[in-house]
C-alpha positions in Angstrom: 56.5 -20.8 -78.4 56.8 -21.5 -74.9 59.8 -20.4 -73.2 61.1 -22.0 -70.0 61.4 -19.8 -67.0 64.9 -18.9 -66.2 66.4 -18.0 -62.8 66.1 -14.3 -63.5 62.3 -14.7 -64.2 61.8 -16.8 -61.1 63.5 -14.3 -58.9 61.4 -11.4 -60.4 58.2 -13.2 -59.9 58.5 -13.6 -56.1 59.7 -10.1 -55.9 56.7 -8.9 -57.7 54.5 -10.7 -55.3 56.3 -9.1 -52.4 55.9 -5.7 -54.1 52.2 -6.4 -54.4 52.0 -7.3 -50.8 53.9 -4.2 -49.8 51.8 -2.1 -52.0 48.7 -3.6 -50.4 50.1 -2.9 -47.0 50.9 0.7 -48.0 47.4 1.2 -49.4 45.9 -0.3 -46.3 48.0 2.0 -44.1 46.9 5.0 -46.3 43.3 3.9 -45.9 43.8 3.6 -42.2 45.3 7.2 -42.1 42.4 8.5 -44.2 39.9 6.8 -41.9 41.7 8.2 -38.9 41.8 11.7 -40.5 38.1 11.5 -41.4 37.3 10.3 -37.8 39.4 13.3 -36.4 37.6 15.7 -38.8 34.2 14.2 -37.7 35.1 14.5 -34.0 36.3 18.1 -34.4 33.1 19.0 -36.4 31.0 17.2 -33.8 32.6 19.1 -31.0 32.1 22.3 -32.9 28.5 21.6 -33.5 28.0 20.4 -30.0 29.4 23.7 -28.7 27.1 25.6 -30.9 24.2 23.4 -29.8 25.1 24.1 -26.2 25.1 27.9 -26.9 21.7 27.6 -28.7 20.4 25.5 -25.8 21.3 28.2 -23.3 19.7 30.8 -25.6 16.5 28.8 -25.8 16.4 28.4 -22.0 17.0 32.2 -21.7 14.3 32.9 -24.3 11.9 30.5 -22.5 12.5 32.3 -19.2 11.9 35.6 -20.9 8.8 34.2 -22.5 7.5 33.1 -19.1 8.1 36.5 -17.7 6.3 38.1 -20.6 3.4 35.8 -20.1 3.2 36.7 -16.4 3.4 40.4 -17.3 0.7 39.9 -20.0 -1.5 38.2 -17.5 -1.0 41.0 -15.0 -1.6 43.7 -17.6 -4.7 41.8 -18.7 -6.1 41.8 -15.2 -5.3 45.5 -14.9 -6.9 46.1 -18.3 -10.1 44.3 -17.2 -10.2 46.3 -13.9 -9.8 49.6 -15.7 -12.3 48.5 -18.3 -14.8 47.7 -15.5 -14.0 51.1 -14.0 -14.6 52.8 -17.3 -17.9 51.0 -17.8 -19.0 52.0 -14.3 -18.0 55.6 -14.9 -19.8 55.6 -18.3 -22.9 54.3 -16.4 -22.5 57.0 -13.8 -22.2 59.7 -16.5 -25.2 58.4 -18.3 -27.2 58.4 -15.1 -26.0 61.9 -14.3 -26.9 63.0 -17.9 -30.4 61.5 -17.5 -30.8 63.1 -14.1 -29.5 66.4 -15.5 -32.0 66.1 -18.4 -34.8 65.7 -15.9 -33.6 68.5 -13.8 -33.2 70.7 -16.9 -36.8 69.9 -17.8 -38.0 70.7 -14.3 -35.9 74.0 -14.4 -37.5 74.9 -17.7 -41.0 74.2 -16.3 -40.2 76.3 -13.1 -38.8 79.1 -15.3 -42.0 79.1 -17.4 -44.1 79.1 -14.2 -42.0 82.0 -12.8 -42.3 83.9 -16.1 -46.1 83.4 -16.1 -46.3 84.6 -12.5 -44.2 87.6 -13.3 -46.5 88.4 -16.2 -49.5 88.0 -13.9 -47.8 90.2 -11.3 -47.1 92.8 -14.0 -50.7 92.7 -15.2 -51.9 92.9 -11.6 -49.6 95.9 -11.0 -50.9 97.6 -14.0 -54.4 96.9 -12.9 -53.6 98.1 -9.4 -52.1 101.3 -10.7 -55.2 101.9 -12.8 -57.4 101.2 -9.7 -55.3 103.6 -7.6 -55.5 106.2 -10.3 -59.2 105.7 -10.5 -59.6 105.9 -6.7 -57.5 109.1 -6.6 -59.5 110.7 -9.3 -62.7 109.8 -7.5 -61.4 111.1 -4.2 -60.2 114.3 -5.8 -63.5 114.6 -7.7 -62.4 114.7 -11.1 
């Protein structure tokens, strides 16, 4: 059965609509505060990350500078290494040449020593023969 609205019901209905509007406004205000809080959090986090990024950027720049210095040092050391390697190769060639020359000189020395030894033997043999001849001549002079 349908009941007719009474004054009390009519007064409550507009009040309920007003409450709904007020509730909507409160929710909207709460959402605005939440959005503002989120934006604030985002800005703080962004600023924090930006500060960290700036520090990292400075570190990267410093590392790049050190890397350039290291590359220059490497290039310098590479040139020094090549120069010393060339010196070493030249010295090795000189040593080999000296060894070859020393080998030839040693062979010549051995040949000369052999010739000297042969001459000394011949001189010794000639001395013995000379002594024998002198002894023979003396014995003939003395008449023996």
